[in-house]
C-alpha positions in Angstrom: 4.8 -106.3 -9.2 7.3 -108.4 -7.4 9.1 -107.4 -4.2 12.5 -108.0 -2.7 13.4 -110.8 -5.0 10.2 -112.7 -4.5 7.1 -113.3 -6.6 5.1 -111.5 -4.0 3.6 -108.1 -4.0 4.7 -105.8 -1.2 1.4 -106.5 0.6 1.9 -110.3 0.3 5.6 -110.0 1.3 4.9 -108.2 4.5 2.0 -110.5 5.4 4.3 -113.4 5.2 7.6 -111.9 6.5 6.6 -109.1 8.8 8.0 -110.8 11.9 11.4 -111.4 10.4 12.1 -108.7 7.9 15.2 -106.6 8.6 16.2 -103.7 6.4 19.6 -104.5 5.0 20.6 -100.8 4.7 20.2 -99.7 8.4 23.8 -98.4 8.6 23.2 -96.0 5.6 19.7 -95.0 6.9 21.2 -94.1 10.3 23.9 -92.0 8.7 21.4 -90.1 6.6 19.0 -89.5 9.5 21.9 -88.2 11.7 23.0 -85.9 8.8 19.4 -84.5 8.6 18.8 -84.2 12.4 18.9 -80.4 12.3 15.8 -80.4 10.1 13.7 -82.7 12.3 11.2 -80.9 14.6 9.9 -82.6 17.7 6.6 -84.0 16.4 7.3 -86.7 13.8 5.2 -89.0 11.7 7.0 -92.1 10.3 5.2 -92.8 7.0 5.4 -96.4 5.9 7.0 -97.1 9.2 7.3 -100.9 8.7 8.8 -102.5 11.8 10.1 -99.1 13.1 13.7 -98.8 11.9 13.4 -95.0 11.2 11.6 -94.5 14.5 14.3 -96.5 16.5 17.1 -94.4 14.9 15.2 -91.1 15.6 14.6 -92.3 19.2 18.4 -93.0 19.6 19.0 -89.5 18.3 16.8 -87.9 21.0 13.5 -87.5 19.2 10.7 -88.7 21.4 7.4 -87.5 19.9 7.0 -90.0 17.1 4.1 -92.0 15.6 3.9 -94.3 12.7 1.6 -95.2 9.9 1.9 -98.3 7.7 -0.4 -100.1 5.3 0.4 -103.5 6.7 -1.4 -104.5 9.9 1.4 -107.0 10.6 4.0 -104.3 10.4 2.0 -101.9 12.6 1.7 -104.7 15.2 5.5 -105.3 15.1 6.2 -101.5 15.2 4.1 -101.1 18.3 5.8 -104.0 19.9 9.4 -103.2 19.0 9.4 -99.4 19.4 7.1 -98.7 22.2 5.6 -96.0 20.1 2.1 -96.2 18.5 1.4 -96.7 14.8 -1.9 -97.1 13.0 -2.9 -98.8 9.8 -3.1 -96.5 6.9 -2.0 -95.8 3.4 0.0 -92.9 1.9 -3.2 -91.2 0.9 -5.0 -91.5 4.2 -5.3 -88.6 6.6 -2.1 -88.2 8.6 -1.8 -87.2 12.3 -0.6 -83.7 13.0 3.2 -83.4 12.8 6.0 -80.9 12.1 8.2 -83.4 10.3 7.4 -86.5 8.3 9.9 -89.2 7.5 9.6 -92.0 4.8 12.4 -94.5 5.2 12.5 -97.0 2.3 8.7 -96.6 1.7 8.0 -93.8 -0.7 8.8 -96.0 -3.7 5.8 -98.1 -2.7 3.4 -95.1 -3.2 2.0 -95.2 -6.8 3.0 -92.2 -8.8 -0.6 -91.5 -9.5 -1.2 -90.9 -5.8 1.8 -88.6 -5.0 -0.3 -85.5 -5.2 -2.7 -86.9 -2.6 0.3 -87.7 -0.4 1.6 -84.1 -0.9 -1.8 -82.7 0.1 -2.0 -85.0 3.2 1.4 -83.7 4.3 0.3 -80.1 4.0 -3.0 -80.9 5.7 -1.3 -82.5 8.7 1.0 -79.4 9.2 4.3 -81.1 8.0 6.9 -78.5 7.3 9.8 -80.8 6.4 9.5 -84.2 4.7 12.6 -86.4 4.9 12.8 -89.2 2.4 15.4 -92.0 2.5 15.4 -94.5 -0.3 17.7 -96.9 -2.2 16.1 -95.5 -5.4 17.8 -92.4 -6.7 14.7 -91.0 -8.4 12.3 -91.9 -5.5 11.1 -88.3 -5.0 10.4 -87.7 -8.7 6.8 -86.6 -9.1 6.4 -85.1 -5.6 7.2 -81.6 -6.9 8.2 -80.3 -3.4 11.4 -78.1 -3.2 14.5 -80.0 -2.1 16.6 -78.1 0.5 19.2 -80.7 1.2 20.3 -84.0 -0.3 22.9 -86.6 0.8 23.7 -90.2 0.1 25.5 -92.9 2.1 27.0 -96.3 1.1 25.2 -99.3 2.5 26.9 -102.3 4.1 25.2 -104.3 1.3 27.5 -104.8 -1.7 27.6 -101.8 -4.1 24.4 -100.1 -2.7 23.9 -96.4 -2.2 21.1 -95.0 -0.2 19.8 -91.5 -0.9 18.3 -88.9 1.4 16.4 -85.7 0.7 14.9 -83.0 2.8 11.8 -81.6 1.1 10.5 -78.2 2.3 6.7 -77.8 2.4 7.0 -74.2 3.6 8.3 -72.9 0.2 
C-alpha cells in the first residue's frame, strides 16, 4: 500500500514526515466539525489523531475535554506538543479511553476492513454514543454498520476535492 503519493506505507510515511505533515483539507474539516458541533458531547477521543488538527478545531469550538490516540509514536509526540492535550500510542482496535464522543478525522480509511467490527466494539466498550467520521473517501464508513444520523460534505481548498462527514449513532 502506498500513501499520499509516495512509495511508503502509512507507517513509513508518518515516521519520515510526522514533523512536517499538514492536512491539506483543514478548511473542509473545520466546516464539517462546526456543522456537527451539536452532536459533540464534552468528553471526546480523537481516534487517529495525527498531529491534532481535529483536536485543535474542536478546542477552537469550545470543546476542552479531549484526548487522542494514534498508531504513530511520532504523531503522538507532535500531538502532545502542538495541542497541549494528551494522546497515547494505540491502534484502532486497542482499548479506548472512556468518552461520550469519538472523532476520526482523515483516519478511518487506515483501519483495515477486517478490523472494523473490533473498532465498533471498542467504541461501545468505551461508552461512545456518537462517532463523527470525516474523510476524503466517500465510502469511508462502509463496513462499520452503525446507523448514520447526519451526513454532510464540504469542498476543500485543494482542487476538486470533497470531504465527507458522518455522525454515527451507537445508541440505536
